[in-house]
ROSEDREN-184730 format. One record per residue (C-alpha): residue number from 1; chain; x, y, z. Coordinates in steps of 0.1 Angstrom, whole numbers, plus 2048, in hexadecimal, padded with zeros to 3 digits. Layout:
+-----+-------+------+-------+-----+
!  nr ! kette ! east ! north !  up !
+-----+-------+------+-------+-----+
! NUM !     A !    X !     Y !   Z !
...
+-----+-------+------+-------+-----+
This chain:
+-----+-------+------+-------+-----+
!  nr ! kette ! east ! north !  up !
+-----+-------+------+-------+-----+
!   1 !     A !  EFC !   43E ! 614 !
!   2 !     A !  F1A !   43C ! 62C !
!   3 !     A !  F21 !   450 ! 64C !
!   4 !     A !  F39 !   46D ! 647 !
!   5 !     A !  F57 !   474 ! 65E !
!   6 !     A !  F44 !   48A ! 675 !
!   7 !     A !  F28 !   471 ! 67A !
!   8 !     A !  F41 !   455 ! 681 !
!   9 !     A !  F51 !   46B ! 69B !
!  10 !     A !  F2F !   472 ! 6AB !
!  11 !     A !  F28 !   44D ! 6AD !
!  12 !     A !  F4A !   445 ! 6BC !
!  13 !     A !  F47 !   461 ! 6D6 !
!  14 !     A !  F24 !   456 ! 6DF !
!  15 !     A !  F2F !   433 ! 6E4 !
!  16 !     A !  F4D !   43E ! 6F9 !
!  17 !     A !  F37 !   454 ! 710 !
!  18 !     A !  F1C !   43A ! 715 !
!  19 !     A !  F35 !   41E ! 71B !
!  20 !     A !  F45 !   433 ! 737 !
!  21 !     A !  F24 !   43E ! 747 !
!  22 !     A !  F0E !   41F ! 744 !
!  23 !     A !  F0A !   40B ! 764 !
!  24 !     A !  EFA !   3E8 ! 761 !
!  25 !     A !  EF2 !   3E7 ! 786 !
!  26 !     A !  EDE !   407 ! 782 !
!  27 !     A !  ECB !   3F9 ! 765 !
!  28 !     A !  EC3 !   3D9 ! 778 !
!  29 !     A !  EB6 !   3ED ! 795 !
!  30 !     A !  E9E !   400 ! 77E !
!  31 !     A !  E8C !   3E0 ! 775 !
!  32 !     A !  E7D !   3DF ! 797 !
!  33 !     A !  E73 !   404 ! 798 !
!  34 !     A !  E54 !   40D ! 785 !
!  35 !     A !  E55 !   432 ! 77B !
!  36 !     A !  E7B !   436 ! 77E !
!  37 !     A !  E94 !   43B ! 762 !
!  38 !     A !  EB9 !   43E ! 75E !
!  39 !     A !  EBE !   462 ! 767 !
!  40 !     A !  EE3 !   460 ! 761 !
!  41 !     A !  EDD !   456 ! 73D !
!  42 !     A !  EC5 !   472 ! 738 !
!  43 !     A !  EDD !   48B ! 748 !
!  44 !     A !  EF8 !   47F ! 730 !
!  45 !     A !  EE0 !   483 ! 712 !
!  46 !     A !  ED9 !   4A7 ! 71B !
!  47 !     A !  EFD !   4AF ! 723 !
!  48 !     A !  F09 !   4A0 ! 701 !
!  49 !     A !  EEF !   4B4 ! 6EE !
!  50 !     A !  EDD !   495 ! 6E0 !
!  51 !     A !  EBB !   4A5 ! 6E9 !
!  52 !     A !  EC3 !   4C2 ! 6D1 !
!  53 !     A !  ECF !   4AE ! 6B3 !
!  54 !     A !  EB0 !   4B1 ! 69D !
!  55 !     A !  EA2 !   4D2 ! 6AB !
!  56 !     A !  EA7 !   4EF ! 692 !
!  57 !     A !  EC3 !   507 ! 699 !
!  58 !     A !  EAB !   525 ! 69E !
!  59 !     A !  E9D !   513 ! 6BC !
!  60 !     A !  EBE !   50A ! 6CC !
!  61 !     A !  EC4 !   4E9 ! 6BB !
!  62 !     A !  EDE !   4DB ! 6A4 !
!  63 !     A !  EC8 !   4D7 ! 685 !
!  64 !     A !  ED3 !   4B4 ! 67E !
!  65 !     A !  EBC !   496 ! 675 !
!  66 !     A !  EB4 !   472 ! 678 !
!  67 !     A !  ED6 !   466 ! 66D !
!  68 !     A !  EE7 !   476 ! 68B !
!  69 !     A !  ECB !   46E ! 6A3 !
!  70 !     A !  ECC !   44A ! 697 !
!  71 !     A !  EF1 !   447 ! 69F !
!  72 !     A !  EEA !   452 ! 6C3 !
!  73 !     A !  ECC !   43B ! 6C5 !
!  74 !     A !  EE1 !   41E ! 6B9 !
!  75 !     A !  EFB !   423 ! 6D4 !
!  76 !     A !  EE0 !   428 ! 6EE !
!  77 !     A !  ED1 !   406 ! 6E4 !
!  78 !     A !  EF3 !   3F6 ! 6E7 !
!  79 !     A !  EF3 !   3FE ! 70D !
!  80 !     A !  ECE !   3F9 ! 713 !
!  81 !     A !  EC9 !   41E ! 71B !
!  82 !     A !  EB2 !   423 ! 739 !
!  83 !     A !  E9D !   440 ! 72D !
!  84 !     A !  E87 !   442 ! 70D !
!  85 !     A !  E85 !   468 ! 70A !
!  86 !     A !  E9C !   46D ! 6EB !
!  87 !     A !  E85 !   45C ! 6D2 !
!  88 !     A !  E65 !   46B ! 6DF !
!  89 !     A !  E75 !   48D ! 6E3 !
!  90 !     A !  E7C !   48B ! 6BE !
!  91 !     A !  E58 !   482 ! 6B8 !
!  92 !     A !  E4D !   4A1 ! 6CA !
!  93 !     A !  E65 !   4B6 ! 6B6 !
!  94 !     A !  E57 !   4A8 ! 696 !
!  95 !     A !  E33 !   4AF ! 6A1 !
!  96 !     A !  E3B !   4D3 ! 6AB !
!  97 !     A !  E4D !   4D9 ! 68A !
!  98 !     A !  E2E !   4CD ! 677 !
!  99 !     A !  E1B !   4E9 ! 687 !
! 100 !     A !  E1C !   50D ! 67C !
! 101 !     A !  E17 !   51B ! 69F !
! 102 !     A !  E36 !   530 ! 6A5 !
! 103 !     A !  E2E !   536 ! 6C9 !
! 104 !     A !  E2D !   510 ! 6D0 !
! 105 !     A !  E4D !   50B ! 6BE !
! 106 !     A !  E5E !   527 ! 6D1 !
! 107 !     A !  E50 !   51A ! 6F2 !
! 108 !     A !  E59 !   4F5 ! 6EF !
! 109 !     A !  E75 !   4EF ! 6D6 !
! 110 !     A !  E90 !   501 ! 6EA !
! 111 !     A !  E85 !   4EE ! 70A !
! 112 !     A !  E86 !   4CC ! 6F7 !
! 113 !     A !  EA8 !   4D5 ! 6E9 !
! 114 !     A !  EB6 !   4DC ! 70C !
! 115 !     A !  EA6 !   4BD ! 71B !
! 116 !     A !  E91 !   4D1 ! 733 !
! 117 !     A !  E71 !   4BF ! 72A !
! 118 !     A !  E6B !   49A ! 722 !
! 119 !     A !  E51 !   490 ! 708 !
! 120 !     A !  E3A !   473 ! 702 !
! 121 !     A !  E28 !   46B ! 6E1 !
! 122 !     A !  E06 !   45B ! 6E7 !
! 123 !     A !  DFB !   44E ! 6C5 !
! 124 !     A !  DF7 !   429 ! 6C6 !
! 125 !     A !  DD7 !   417 ! 6CE !
! 126 !     A !  DD6 !   3F3 ! 6DC !
! 127 !     A !  DE4 !   3E4 ! 6BC !
! 128 !     A !  DFF !   3FE ! 6B7 !
! 129 !     A !  DED !   40D ! 699 !
! 130 !     A !  DE1 !   430 ! 694 !
! 131 !     A !  DBC !   42F ! 688 !
! 132 !     A !  DAA !   44C ! 679 !
! 133 !     A !  D94 !   44E ! 698 !
! 134 !     A !  DAB !   44B ! 6B7 !
! 135 !     A !  D9D !   442 ! 6D9 !
! 136 !     A !  DA4 !   465 ! 6E7 !
! 137 !     A !  D8C !   481 ! 6DD !
! 138 !     A !  D93 !   4A6 ! 6D9 !
! 139 !     A !  D76 !   4BC ! 6E2 !
! 140 !     A !  D76 !   4E2 ! 6EA !
! 141 !     A !  D9B !   4E4 ! 6EF !
! 142 !     A !  D9E !   4C6 ! 706 !
! 143 !     A !  DA5 !   4A0 ! 704 !
! 144 !     A !  D8F !   484 ! 710 !
! 145 !     A !  D99 !   45F ! 710 !
! 146 !     A !  DB5 !   447 ! 717 !
! 147 !     A !  DD5 !   43E ! 705 !
! 148 !     A !  DE4 !   41D ! 712 !
! 149 !     A !  E08 !   413 ! 716 !
! 150 !     A !  E18 !   434 ! 70E !
! 151 !     A !  E3E !   432 ! 70F !
! 152 !     A !  E4C !   44F ! 724 !
! 153 !     A !  E29 !   455 ! 731 !
! 154 !     A !  E33 !   454 ! 756 !
! 155 !     A !  E4E !   46F ! 754 !
! 156 !     A !  E45 !   485 ! 735 !
! 157 !     A !  E3F !   4AA ! 739 !
! 158 !     A !  E2C !   4AE ! 718 !
! 159 !     A !  E1A !   495 ! 702 !
! 160 !     A !  E12 !   495 ! 6DD !
! 161 !     A !  DF0 !   483 ! 6DB !
! 162 !     A !  DDC !   477 ! 6BD !
! 163 !     A !  DB6 !   47D ! 6C1 !
! 164 !     A !  D96 !   47D ! 6AE !
! 165 !     A !  D81 !   49C ! 6A9 !
! 166 !     A !  D63 !   4A7 ! 694 !
! 167 !     A !  D7C !   4B2 ! 679 !
! 168 !     A !  D8F !   491 ! 679 !
! 169 !     A !  DAF !   487 ! 68A !
! 170 !     A !  DC3 !   4A1 ! 69D !
! 171 !     A !  DE6 !   4A2 ! 6AB !
! 172 !     A !  DE6 !   4B5 ! 6CD !
! 173 !     A !  E00 !   4C0 ! 6E5 !
! 174 !     A !  DF8 !   4BC ! 70A !
! 175 !     A !  E0D !   4CE ! 725 !
! 176 !     A !  E0B !   4B1 ! 73F !
! 177 !     A !  E19 !   4C7 ! 75A !
! 178 !     A !  DFC !   4DF ! 758 !
! 179 !     A !  DE1 !   4C5 ! 757 !
! 180 !     A !  DD0 !   4BF ! 779 !
! 181 !     A !  DCB !   49E ! 789 !
! 182 !     A !  DA6 !   49E ! 77E !
! 183 !     A !  DB0 !   4A5 ! 75A !
! 184 !     A !  DCD !   48C ! 757 !
! 185 !     A !  DD4 !   46A ! 767 !
! 186 !     A !  DF2 !   455 ! 761 !
! 187 !     A !  DF1 !   431 ! 76B !
! 188 !     A !  E13 !   420 ! 76D !
! 189 !     A !  E17 !   3FF ! 75B !
! 190 !     A !  E2F !   3E8 ! 76C !
! 191 !     A !  E42 !   3D6 ! 74F !
! 192 !     A !  E60 !   3C0 ! 74A !
! 193 !     A !  E72 !   3E0 ! 73D !
! 194 !     A !  E68 !   3FB ! 756 !
! 195 !     A !  E81 !   413 ! 748 !
! 196 !     A !  E69 !   41A ! 72B !
! 197 !     A !  E51 !   42B ! 744 !
! 198 !     A !  E31 !   41D ! 735 !
! 199 !     A !  E11 !   42C ! 741 !
! 200 !     A !  DEC !   42D ! 739 !
! 201 !     A !  DE3 !   452 ! 734 !
! 202 !     A !  DBF !   45C ! 73A !
! 203 !     A !  DB4 !   47F ! 72F !
! 204 !     A !  D95 !   48D ! 740 !
! 205 !     A !  D93 !   4AF ! 731 !
! 206 !     A !  DB9 !   4B7 ! 730 !
! 207 !     A !  DC0 !   4D7 ! 71C !
! 208 !     A !  DD1 !   4D1 ! 6FB !
! 209 !     A !  DDE !   4E5 ! 6DE !
! 210 !     A !  DD7 !   4D8 ! 6BB !
! 211 !     A !  DF7 !   4D6 ! 6A5 !
! 212 !     A !  DE7 !   4C7 ! 686 !
! 213 !     A !  DC4 !   4BC ! 67C !
! 214 !     A !  DB3 !   4A7 ! 661 !
! 215 !     A !  DC8 !   497 ! 645 !
! 216 !     A !  DE7 !   4AB ! 64F !
! 217 !     A !  DE5 !   49C ! 672 !
! 218 !     A !  DE4 !   479 ! 665 !
! 219 !     A !  E01 !   47F ! 64D !
! 220 !     A !  E16 !   490 ! 668 !
! 221 !     A !  E0E !   475 ! 681 !
! 222 !     A !  E19 !   459 ! 66A !
! 223 !     A !  E39 !   46B ! 660 !
! 224 !     A !  E44 !   472 ! 684 !
! 225 !     A !  E3B !   44F ! 68F !
! 226 !     A !  E51 !   443 ! 672 !
! 227 !     A !  E6D !   45A ! 67D !
! 228 !     A !  E6B !   44C ! 6A1 !
! 229 !     A !  E6A !   429 ! 693 !
! 230 !     A !  E8B !   42F ! 680 !
! 231 !     A !  E9B !   43B ! 6A1 !
! 232 !     A !  E8D !   41C ! 6B3 !
! 233 !     A !  E9B !   406 ! 697 !
! 234 !     A !  EBD !   415 ! 69D !
! 235 !     A !  EBA !   40E ! 6C2 !
! 236 !     A !  EB0 !   3EA ! 6BB !
! 237 !     A !  ECD !   3E5 ! 6A3 !
! 238 !     A !  EE5 !   3F2 ! 6BD !
! 239 !     A !  ED7 !   3DA ! 6D6 !
! 240 !     A !  ED8 !   3BD ! 6BD !
! 241 !     A !  EFD !   3C4 ! 6B5 !
! 242 !     A !  F06 !   3C5 ! 6DA !
! 243 !     A !  EF6 !   3A3 ! 6DF !
! 244 !     A !  F07 !   395 ! 6C0 !
! 245 !     A !  F29 !   3A0 ! 6CD !
! 246 !     A !  F22 !   393 ! 6F0 !
! 247 !     A !  F19 !   371 ! 6E2 !
! 248 !     A !  F38 !   371 ! 6CC !
! 249 !     A !  F4F !   37A ! 6E8 !
! 250 !     A !  F40 !   35F ! 6FF !
! 251 !     A !  F42 !   345 ! 6E3 !
! 252 !     A !  F67 !   34C ! 6E0 !
! 253 !     A !  F6D !   34A ! 705 !
! 254 !     A !  F57 !   32E ! 711 !
! 255 !     A !  F66 !   30B ! 70B !
! 256 !     A !  F56 !   2E9 ! 708 !
! 257 !     A !  F67 !   2C8 ! 700 !
! 258 !     A !  F88 !   2DA ! 6FE !
! 259 !     A !  F7F !   2F5 ! 6E5 !
! 260 !     A !  F6C !   316 ! 6E4 !
! 261 !     A !  F47 !   311 ! 6DF !
! 262 !     A !  F49 !   329 ! 6C1 !
! 263 !     A !  F5B !   30D ! 6AF !
! 264 !     A !  F3A !   2F9 ! 6AE !
! 265 !     A !  F26 !   2FC ! 68F !
! 266 !     A !  F05 !   303 ! 6A0 !
! 267 !     A !  F13 !   321 ! 6B2 !
! 268 !     A !  F25 !   32D ! 693 !
! 269 !     A !  F04 !   32D ! 680 !
! 270 !     A !  EF2 !   341 ! 69B !
! 271 !     A !  F0D !   35B ! 69C !
! 272 !     A !  F0D !   35D ! 676 !
! 273 !     A !  EE7 !   362 ! 676 !
! 274 !     A !  EE9 !   37D ! 690 !
! 275 !     A !  F04 !   38F ! 67C !
! 276 !     A !  EEF !   38E ! 65C !
! 277 !     A !  ED0 !   39B ! 66E !
! 278 !     A !  EE3 !   3B7 ! 67F !
! 279 !     A !  EF2 !   3C3 ! 65E !
! 280 !     A !  ED1 !   3C2 ! 64C !
! 281 !     A !  EC1 !   3D6 ! 668 !
! 282 !     A !  EDE !   3EF ! 668 !
! 283 !     A !  EDC !   3F4 ! 642 !
! 284 !     A !  EB6 !   3F9 ! 644 !
! 285 !     A !  EBB !   413 ! 660 !
! 286 !     A !  ED5 !   426 ! 64D !
! 287 !     A !  EBF !   426 ! 62E !
! 288 !     A !  EA0 !   431 ! 640 !
! 289 !     A !  EB1 !   44D ! 652 !
! 290 !     A !  EC0 !   45A ! 631 !
! 291 !     A !  E9D !   459 ! 621 !
! 292 !     A !  E8D !   471 ! 63A !
! 293 !     A !  E76 !   489 ! 627 !
! 294 !     A !  E76 !   474 ! 607 !
! 295 !     A !  E58 !   462 ! 5F8 !
! 296 !     A !  E63 !   440 ! 602 !
! 297 !     A !  E6B !   448 ! 626 !
! 298 !     A !  E4E !   435 ! 635 !
! 299 !     A !  E58 !   416 ! 621 !
! 300 !     A !  E7C !   419 ! 62D !
! 301 !     A !  E71 !   41F ! 651 !
! 302 !     A !  E5B !   400 ! 651 !
! 303 !     A !  E78 !   3EB ! 643 !
! 304 !     A !  E90 !   3F8 ! 65E !
! 305 !     A !  E77 !   3F2 ! 679 !
! 306 !     A !  E6F !   3CE ! 66E !
! 307 !     A !  E93 !   3C4 ! 669 !
! 308 !     A !  E9D !   3D3 ! 68A !
! 309 !     A !  E82 !   3C1 ! 69E !
! 310 !     A !  E8D !   3A0 ! 68F !
! 311 !     A !  EB2 !   3A7 ! 695 !
! 312 !     A !  EAE !   3B1 ! 6B9 !
! 313 !     A !  E96 !   395 ! 6C2 !
! 314 !     A !  EAC !   37B ! 6B2 !
! 315 !     A !  ECD !   388 ! 6BF !
! 316 !     A !  EC0 !   38A ! 6E3 !
! 317 !     A !  EB1 !   367 ! 6E2 !
! 318 !     A !  ED0 !   357 ! 6D2 !
! 319 !     A !  EE8 !   369 ! 6E8 !
! 320 !     A !  ED7 !   35B ! 707 !
! 321 !     A !  ED8 !   338 ! 6F8 !
! 322 !     A !  EFD !   33A ! 6F0 !
! 323 !     A !  F04 !   346 ! 714 !
! 324 !     A !  EF2 !   328 ! 722 !
! 325 !     A !  EEA !   32A ! 747 !
! 326 !     A !  EFD !   34A ! 74C !
! 327 !     A !  EE7 !   35B ! 732 !
! 328 !     A !  EC9 !   35A ! 749 !
! 329 !     A !  ED9 !   367 ! 768 !
! 330 !     A !  ECE !   389 ! 777 !
! 331 !     A !  EF1 !   397 ! 77A !
! 332 !     A !  EFB !   38D ! 757 !
! 333 !     A !  EE4 !   3A7 ! 749 !
! 334 !     A !  EDB !   397 ! 728 !
! 335 !     A !  EB7 !   398 ! 733 !
! 336 !     A !  EB9 !   3BE ! 731 !
! 337 !     A !  EBC !   3BB ! 70C !
! 338 !     A !  EA2 !   3A0 ! 70A !
! 339 !     A !  E89 !   3B7 ! 71C !
! 340 !     A !  E92 !   3D5 ! 707 !
! 341 !     A !  E8E !   3C0 ! 6E7 !
! 342 !     A !  E6B !   3B7 ! 6F0 !
! 343 !     A !  E60 !   3DA ! 6FC !
! 344 !     A !  E6E !   3EB ! 6DD !
! 345 !     A !  E5D !   3D1 ! 6C7 !
! 346 !     A !  E3B !   3DE ! 6D1 !
! 347 !     A !  E41 !   403 ! 6D5 !
! 348 !     A !  E37 !   419 ! 6B8 !
! 349 !     A !  E23 !   3FD ! 6A7 !
! 350 !     A !  E2B !   3D9 ! 6A8 !
! 351 !     A !  E39 !   3C4 ! 68A !
! 352 !     A !  E16 !   3BE ! 67C !
! 353 !     A !  E0F !   3E3 ! 67A !
! 354 !     A !  E30 !   3EA ! 667 !
! 355 !     A !  E2A !   3CC ! 651 !
! 356 !     A !  E08 !   3DA ! 647 !
! 357 !     A !  E17 !   3FC ! 641 !
! 358 !     A !  E32 !   3EE ! 62C !
! 359 !     A !  E19 !   3DA ! 617 !
! 360 !     A !  E04 !   3F9 ! 612 !
! 361 !     A !  E23 !   40D ! 607 !
! 362 !     A !  E2E !   3F3 ! 5EF !
! 363 !     A !  E0C !   3EB ! 5DF !
! 364 !     A !  DF9 !   40B ! 5E3 !
! 365 !     A !  DDC !   3F7 ! 5F2 !
! 366 !     A !  DD2 !   3F6 ! 617 !
! 367 !     A !  DDF !   3D6 ! 628 !
+-----+-------+------+-------+-----+
């Protein structure tokens, strides 16, 4: 599957807009501010309609899918976007569409499309997995328990939460703005990538609305986690490509012993390896986005996620090495990608989680 003319135009316009509006100084300042995000980036996302891409047209969206969202995510990854709301907003859209509650759809989907509300998805437990009995419990219409390390948790207006109940797993929607301080506590997590807005979220009787329950909830949760993982893989691939190109440009410019360092075999090999990993990740991302809704989607999503983690980790590490001393300076900004590579590698399930999922999908046996 290749991108069509319209999709190429979308990618080029997204790249142009983000290149013009991204400020490295602003991103560096965010690293020291727990709970802050790049509000200029988010305003751009809303203005450009990226929040509405995958929302059905009857709810004010554009009715597109993972392919188009992935293109935007890839360009956002290239500039180390300072707000994580696009991916998790899509997760909320998926969760709502899995429900048959027309009132909920009419209430929240138009607001998500307009960027009026920001969403978090609180699924993962400590190991990034989604067990059949999550740590949060749903009783009598309310949630009790704690979800740790929730991306977007500090700024989200709504959250999609996996919880256990007497009838099995449930997916529940929580209006965080309506929960009182006694019902919901958010504890900020200061991290090396504060723009991800990580928080421990403790529910002490917060009102919640069930979207799905039982086996349907488990299937819906895994599907929407896979969709978010594909978007994250696109973001990682965009970041990896940016690091590869930065390393290439520096290797052609920096000279040692009278010649560019790119002429040395050791540097050539690193650049070639980065190129190969980026292209493998890109191919897997394209394939996974195109398989949305098909029987092998989980397998494709796991492949995209694993290859993108490796590509971004390797590209950031080797780009810093090729830059030498300048690669570790604060103002140089390469560490922005190094930080993002590490934070994205553990969001939505780490590599071990996706390896187990891939093994299960390939063999039909639990890993």
